[in-house]
ZADRENKE-654020 format. One record per residue: residue in one letter; z, y, x of N, C-alpha, C in turn. Coordinates in steps of 0.05 Angstrom, whole numbers, plus 5000, padded with zeros to 4 digits. Layout:
AZYXZYXZYX...
This chain:
M232771006677233570916647230670746634R233070586620230970446605231470466577G229170276568228970336538226470636531R226270556503222370756495224170986498L226570996479227771296475228871496503G228471276518229871426541227271516559Y225271306561222471516564221071686563V221471656532220371886520221072066520L224672236528225472406534224572446559L224872356581224272376604221572526610G220272376594217572486586216972776570I218272846558218073006538218973296565I222373206568223673476600221473336626L219473306629217473296648216273496648I214873436620213073626609213973906607L215973936595217574186599217674316619A218174256636219474296666216074376679V214274106666211474286686210174486678V209874536650208774776636210475056626L212674976636214175286643213175526645P211275476667211475736686208375886677F207275676657205775806627205975936611L210275866606210875996580213076246585T212476326614213776506617213376606643D212876896655211777056675214977026686S217377016675219677256680220377026714R221077196731221377166765224477046758A226177166741229477116738229176786722T227876666701227776406697226976216713L224876336722222676036748225076036765N226576316778228676176804230976106793L231176136777233275996763233175636748F231775556742230975226747230075136759T228475306786228275216808232175116820R234175306816235875286821236575036821I236474906789237974786770236374446790F234674446799232374286810233774296833I233874336856234874456874238574296868L240274306848242774346852242674016836A240573926829240873726811240773466831I238573466859238673416885241673346893F241873606913244673566914246873416906A247373426867249273316852248373016854M245172946857244872606864246072496888S246272656902247572566929250272436924Y252172596910254172676903255972416887D253572456876252672156850252971966860I251971846882251171616891255071576919L255971726929257871656940260771576912L261371836891262671736868261371516849G259171586839258271456812257371196818Y256371066841255370896859257070686874T259070826886260270756917262870706904G264070926897266671026877268371106909I267371316922267771416937268171696933V270271936941270572086928270972286957S269672486954268572736984269272976966F271273136995272673376994269773557006G268873347031267173547046264373477046H263673467011259873377010257673607027A259473907020258874127021256874137058L258574027071257974137092254074037106F254373767089250173737087248973827071F250273937059249074187035248374447057G250374487055251674777073248774797108S249474527118248674527149244974517137G244674397114241974437119240174667113A242674887102240775077088241775207117Y243275217142244375417161241375367176I240775117188239374977204235875007192I236675097180232975187170232375427173G234975617164234375907163235075927195L235875777212237275847245234875857257L232975637243231075637256228475727256L227775897225225976087206226276327225K229476497231229476697240228776737265N230076457288229976557307227376447316A224776297315222176127319220576277302G221176417281219676397260218176377241P217576477210216976307185213976247195G213676077208212675887211211875567194L209475547181210475207168211475027177V210674967208210474857221213474817228N215775077230218375147243218974957208V218075037186219174857165220074627154L217774427165217274197172218274167194A219074287218221274147236223974187219G225574417208227774437199228574277189L227074107164227674067151227973627158V226073647184226773347203229073437212V229373717226232173657243234573707222A235273797197236073787176237773397174M235373387162235973087155236872807180V236272847196237572757215240272817234F240373167228243473117233244973117200G244073067179245973027171247172667163L244872537175244272287180246472117205V246972267220249372307244251572287233V251572637221253572817214255372527191A253372457173255272207157255971997171L254771887191254871667195258171577223L257771877234260871957250262571917236I262072187204264172197190264971827182G263071737169264771477167265071267189V264471377199265671157233269171177234L268771457225272371537227273771487198S271971467180273871577158273471277138L272071207142271571047115273270677126R274370707134276870377145279670457131V279370697111281770837108282270857081R284870907062284370797032281971127022D282571086993280171346994281971606982T283671586984285671906992286171987022Y286571877040284971937060283071967069F280571857055277971867051277872247055A278272227031278172587021278972687030M280672647042282872877066280372887093I280872717094278472777117276072897116T274472757105271373017094273473337083L275373307075275473557070275973677098A277773507111278173637144275773717155F273473487147270873607168269473897156G270573887126268874137115268874377122E271674417124272774617136272374677161L272774467180273174507198268974697205F267674577191265474627190264375017182F266074997148266875167148267375457170I269675407185269975657204269075627236A267975357233265275437256262975627244A262875657226260075827204261776077211L264176097200265476467200265776457226K266476307244267876437279264876507292L263776417290260276437313259076597294R260176837294257477087285255977147290A255677097319253177207336251576967322F252176757314248976617308249476597287T250376597267251276567230250976797223G251876967219253277297216255477247197G257277097210260077027202259977097173E262377227156261677107126258977317107D257877537129256477657112254277477111G253777297136251677197127248077287146F246177087134244277277147240877267130S239577407127237177337119235077147146F232377187125230777057148228177027123R225377107143222977017134222376707126I220476647100219576377106216076417105P214876237101211976157105210876337087E208476487096207176677054207376457036L206376097052206275967023207775867012L210775957020213075887002213876056984R212576297000214376566978212576606954D210976466944210376466916211976386898R213376496884215076286872214876096846V212576076838210675876821210575756839G209375696858208975476878210375306881F213375566889215975436903217475236887Y217175336852218975196834217474856828Y214474856830214074686830214774476851L214674566873216174436904218174306897A220674576889222874406886223374176856L220474196838221674036816220373716832L217573716850216273626864218573346871A221073536892221773416906224673326885L224573346869226673206848225272916837I223372926834222172786819221772526847V221472606868220772366888223672306893V225572426904228572406912229272166889G228672306863229872206837229871906838G226871776833225371546845226071396856M226471556883226571346913230271286913L232071446901234571346892234371216870R233571206854233071076834232670856840T230470766861229370436868232770386885F232870446903234470466917236370356903L238370546893240670376869240770146846S237270166850237269796832236669696857S236169686871235969576896238869276904P237468996916240768936917242368966933T242469256946243769376961245369596964G244669656922244969876896246669736881K246469436878248169206866251369196878V250869146902252769036913254169386908L253769646922255269896924256269916889Q255169816868256169836843258669556841A258369366856260469246858262969336872I262269426895265469536912266469906896R265469946873265670056863268369996842E267069706827268269646813270869476823N270269326837273069136858272769116886E273569316906272369256933273769056947R275268966936275968656954274868446942R273868436903272668196910270968246921A268968486933265468406938266968346972Q269268426986270068347003269868097010A272167866978272367766988269567476996V267567566967265567426967262867346997G263067527017263067557028261667817044Y261368017023259868287034261468387050D260268597077260768737088261469027082V263069037069263569287056263569577063F265169507091264969797104261869827109R260069667114257469787126255469807097Y256669697080255169857054256270047046K258770147053260370247052258170647067L258070527092258070717107254370747102F252770537087249870657088249170767061S251470877046251170957030252971227030T254171227053254371577064252671727076A251071577092248971557112246071817079V245971667071243871627046245371947033A246971987016247972157009248872407023G248472407052248772567071245572637075V243472487084241572577079239572727053T240972667029239472727014240572997016A243173017010244073327018243073547031S242373477045241773577078238873737067L237673557062234673627043235773897013A236973747001238073976980238474216988G240174137013240774417026238274647043V235874537054233474617066233374627035L231274637010230974746996232274946986Y234574986983235975226974236175466987G235675387020236275647030232875717039L230475567038228275727024227375857012Q229375716976229975876956230076276956E232576096968234376366977234176596994R233176437021232276667054234976827049F236176657052238976777060241476547064V243276537082244476317088247576517090S250276437082252776467086253676297087T257176357088259276087086258975927067S258876177048259475987015257775657008V256375677024254475407022256075267025L257575277051259675117060262775047050S262975177032265075287023266275047012V269174956996269574796983268674736954E268374966953267075006926264374976917K263474956937260974786922261074536930T262374316936263373996932264174066900F265974266907266774216873264074116842D262074376857260374446845258874266837A258274026853256873806854258973606842L260873656852263173316839263273456803I263073716792262973786758260773616754M258973766759255873666754254973286750T256573216773255572886764257272836731I259972926750262372816715261772946693I260673186698259573286659257573066650G255773156671253072966660252972506660G254972466673255572236667254872016698S257372056713257971996740256371666746G255571686760253971256761251171256731T250471476725247271466724246871666735L246871706760243871866770242872086767Y240771996735240672196714242472456695G245772316708246172416692247272786715A246072746728246772926758245473056753I242173146730240773316737241473526705V242373246694243573376654245773526672G248273526678249973666697249273896719S247873816716246874136745244774316720A242974216697242574466678244574556671L246474476658248374436647250974706649V251674596677252574866704252075076704T249375116713248075236721247075426697L245575356671245275516649249075676638V251475446638253675576636253175936653H254175736670254475966691252576266695E250576186688249176336687249176556657W249476436631250176626602252776716607F254676586624258176736624257677036644S257076996663254977136680254077386665G251977306656251077566639252877726623L254777546608256677696582257977786591A259277796620262077926634259578146652R257378126657256578486660255278726642L255478516612255378626587258478736575S259378556581262178786569264178586594P266578786591269678756608271178556600I270678416566271278196557271877936569F268677976583268577656591268977726623E270977816637270277976658271577626684R272877436656274977176672271777046660W270477006663267876836645269476516665L271476486690270876396696273476156673I274676346674276476166646274776036617L273676106614270976076595269875816606F269275776626267575616641269075336641G271975486645273475216656274275086630I274275206607275075086583272074976563V270775006566267374856572269074606586Y268974596615268774406624271674126613I273774296593275674156597274873996570L274374176549272074066525270273816531I269273916556266873536563268173316571V270373406590270873246593273172986575L274173246551275473036537275172916514F272772976504270872946482268372676487F267772736522265972626528266372456556P268372356560269772276591268472066608G265171936596263071796608261571916618G261772206605259972436612257472436593L255672716590254272716575252572476571V250472426590249372156590249171906572R251471826582253371516568254471756537A253671876536255671896502252171956487F251172016492247772036479247871766475T247571596494247371346493248371106483Y251671216478253071166460252771126431L251471486425251771526403247771446386T245871406407243971296399244370926390Q245970716405246570586401248670466369R249270726366251170626350249170856320K247570996319244770916306241970736299G242870526317241670356313238070446330L237970706349235670806354234470606376P232470556376231670386405231470536435S234770586438234870616458235870396486A237070536497237770226531240870046506R240769776526242269646503245169736524R245169836545247969716568247170076572T250870236576251770446576250770566602D250570366627249770466647247370476651A245670466630242570336642240570676641L242170916646240771216662241971186686
């Protein structure tokens, strides 16, 4: 994020996130914001594909879900040791890398629509496998597992998720600001022109898919550790759509927009769910959520981050000079 105003806002948000546990002792609030941090990492991984490379995937949840399942199965069968957590993290990220490369090799040479359909097929394949292998996965009911004592403290895990978000966000920002990241953005703008000037488009898109898959797997591991429960919902296409919605609402191709989108979608989801518990009038809260999403897309087509940048430019505030600076 370039510009003094952007850095100031990021600093304020970071300070608020750090002091939040001192401002409230509510487990629900800490769990909510921990989930926001984790889903923000997941949305960032999707933004690498959609916002920076121009790739639409309908099966991205398979990386997120596989990360949650791998850590859950390992801790359930091998015991809730810290070493097993680290082993599960490594296995999940390696698994995400291998699957991403496999899917990329098989599908990235086809057109965008066909790629989206192929990723959807892979995602559904993983979903059905988790559904049918009940002896291992618990099927639709899922399974619970224990985590190490060190990770059971909600405040400690909150800071762990926040640290993971900061580290992953910084690494992805460095990656996307590198020459490789610039090539990915060139591919997004005009793939044929990028290929015409000599770039190996397939190799760069494959690399983008691999980075996104590994990042999503990491988010899945953190999600599983927070919930201490895994079911087939983490592999559903709805989970992919969640990442898609977060990316678009926050602003695709901004990276930080994924954090904004994750916070907004999660908070609105929680708010409407609370209203539904209070009054039967709001039982169809998903319709209300859909209206909110439509309004944001209509009035802020570039996402909230770009809308904010545009408004600060109009008012002459010292923000970034470019709309894609975030």
